C-alpha positions, 0 to 999 in steps of 0.5 A: 633225193635218193640214198646210197644203198644200206651197207653191212648185210642189212637188206631192205626187203620193200627195195626188192626190185620185181614182184612178190612171188607169193603173199605173207603167209597167213597165221590162222592158217595151217602149216604143213597138214596140222589142225588149227587148234580150236579155243576152248568152249563151254563144252570143252572139259578140260576148259577152266571154270569161271568160279565168279561166272554167276556172280558176275552182273552189268554195274560191277559197283552194284551192292549184292542183293539189291536190284540194278540201278534204274530199277521201280524196285527197291529194299524195303524202307529204302528209295527206289534208286534213281527215283527222289523221295520227298523230304531227301536231302539229294533232290532238294540239292539238286543231285541224284539219289544215291543209288544204293544206301551205304549201310544195311536196314536196321534189323528190328530188335529181340523182344527183351521179355522172349529173353527173360523168359528163356533164362527164367525157364533156364535158371529153372533147372537149379530153381525150380520156381522160375520155371513156371514163371519163365514159361508163363511169360514166354506166354506174354512175349509171343502175344507181345511179338506178334502185336509189334513184329519182334524178333525173338518168336524161337526164344519165347516158344523155347522158354514155353516149352523148357518152363511147362517142361520143368515145371511137370517135373516140379509137380510129379516130384513133389507128387512123389514125396507126398506119395512117400510121406503119407505111405511112411506116416501109414506104415508108422501108425500100423505097426502098433507103438 
């Protein structure tokens, strides 16, 4: 069965009689001597820079700062991703361990004695008696920090420095007052009254 030829000026290219004179044009070939534009490369100075190039990883859902899942290394205090640990509720239920924990590791707490030592040393600016107490407590806090591994080493060190400087200034002030009193007493007794 044949169809009647189309009407209305429409021409079917597949119905053309005879072979085509030339193959269809390839859009990747240059036209009339114009060169083909190339894609930008890394050496192209005008190519846009990818601001996220260094942050890309194979796993788009991987948490930053953690090793990829399946590696034998893990953050301290966390199970190795993909490996069950004893007492793990996921392994007991037959599920694989989660790749990364949901929360950051708990930071070790700051030594309370270091905080109190720094406060007492700073209060020593107004009440001079608390400065040496703060310095001594700073020494005790540093010893505790070395033994327990708590945070607060900088605060304890600052308490020691500020406390002993203020204590030295207090001692110099007391010596100055004693010398002034002795000079005043000696000058009074020598005047002959």
